[in-house]
N, C-alpha and C positions, 0 to 999 in steps of 0.2 A: 268345620275344623280347618284351621290354617297351619301352614308349616312353620310359622314364626316361632322362634324360641324366645320365651320371656326370660329376661335376666333381671333378677332382683339383687341389689347391692345392700348389704347390711353393715359393712365395715369390717372389723377384724384386722388382723395383721396384714392381710392382703393389701389394704388401702392405706396403711400407715406411712407417714413420711418421717424423716429423721432430721432433728434440729442439730446441726453440726456444732453449735455453740454450747447448748445445754446437755446434749446427748440424749434428749428425750424423744420418744416417738409420739406423733400426734396425727390427727386427721385434718386434711385440707380438702382435696378433691379426689374423686375416684380415679383410679388408673385404668379402669376397664376399657374405655374407648380407645386409648392408645395401645393397650395390649391387643385388642382385636385388630387394630390397624397394623401393628407390628407383625402379628401372626398371619396377615393377609387373609383374614377371615372374610369369606363372601357368603356366609349364611344370613338368612333373614332373621335378625335379632332385634328385640325391643328392650332397651336398657332403662331401668327405673331405679333410682336410689330411694330406698325406704328409710334408711337411717345410716349413720356412720358412728357405730359404737364398738367398743371392745366387748367381746362376747362375755367376759367376766362381769361386765357391768350391764348386760342385757337383762331387762326385766320381763316379767310375764306379759305385761302390756306390750312390750316390743315384739314378743313372740306372737301375740294376738294380731298385731299389725301385719306380720309376715303371713300368718295363717289366712287372715281375711283377704289379703291381696292375692294369695294363691287360689282361694275359693272363688273370687270374683274374676280372675283372669280367664279370658276366652281361649287362651293357649292351653294345649294339653302337654306341652313340654316346657318345664320351668327349671332354670339353673339359678341357684342362690349362692352368692359369695358370703362367707360367714367366718367368724373367728373360730379357731379350732378348739378352744377350751370348753365351749358349751354347744358345739355343733350337733352333738347327738341328742341333747335335750330339745333343741328346736326341731330336729328330725322327728322325734317322738310326737311332739305337738302336731306336726303336719300329718304324720301317719294316722293319728287318731281323729283327724278332721274328715270332712266330707270331700275327699279328693280322689276317690277311687278311679276316676277317668283320666288321671294325670300321671305323668312321669316327672318326678321332682328329684333333682340331684343337687346336693349341697357340697360345696368345696371351700377350701381355705388355703392358707399358707403358713408355714412356720417362720419364714423370713419375709419381710416386706418386699414387694415388687420394686420399690424405690432403691433397694440395695443392689439392684442390677443382677449380674449373672449368678450371684449366690442365692437368689430367691428361687423357691420352688413354685411360686405362684403361677408363673407363665406355663409351666409344665402341667400343674394341676388344673388350670383353666382349660387347656387344650383337651386333656383327658375327660374332664367333666362335659365339655361340648360333645365329644364323641359318645359318651355314655348316655347323655340325655336324649340323644337321637336313636340309640339302639336298644336300650333296656325296656322291658315291659313296664306297664303301669306299676307305680309304687314309689316309695321314698328311699333314697340311697345317699350314702356319704361317699365322696370320691376324694381320695388322697393317695399320694405316692404312686400314681399310675394304676391304682386298683379301685374297684367300687365294692361297697359293702352294703348289705341290707341294713336299714336303720337300727334294727334291734339285734344286730350281731357284730357290733363294732365298738371299739374303745380306743381312746388315745393313750398310748403308753408314755407316761410322763418321764420315764427314765431314758427311753431311746428317742423320743420325739416322733415316732412313727405310729400310724394307726394299724390296728390288727384285729382279727376276728376274735370274738369271745371264746 
């Protein structure tokens, strides 16, 4: 067992960029390496991009890719960046897989990191890093400075916050 934290990138608002001409959001490259640098992170992390998709467009095959990578990972601590709209569905897939020896924390953002100080992504990433190191084995969703058990959380679409069921 190693102390490396496996970080899987799947896309979501976290990694979206803004086209100033069309006003559209799109994926280019992940922001995670510069976020870790900006946060002066000195943890042993291994970053791997699995996909760059909006979670509303995430398929069951995409979730299988995430699950298989988690199952094959030698790391026992895994952080996954994910879109907030279907983060709970992916957490459920992982919770039902053969991952009993791992701590998996999924996090996302309501505002893209590329938007600067108005983004919650930087805060959520830092909280998720702390939780993945301190929580017992299991699958969790981390948003707004809190963690939730995968089966006791929902996104409140009226307030934009995550809350317990």
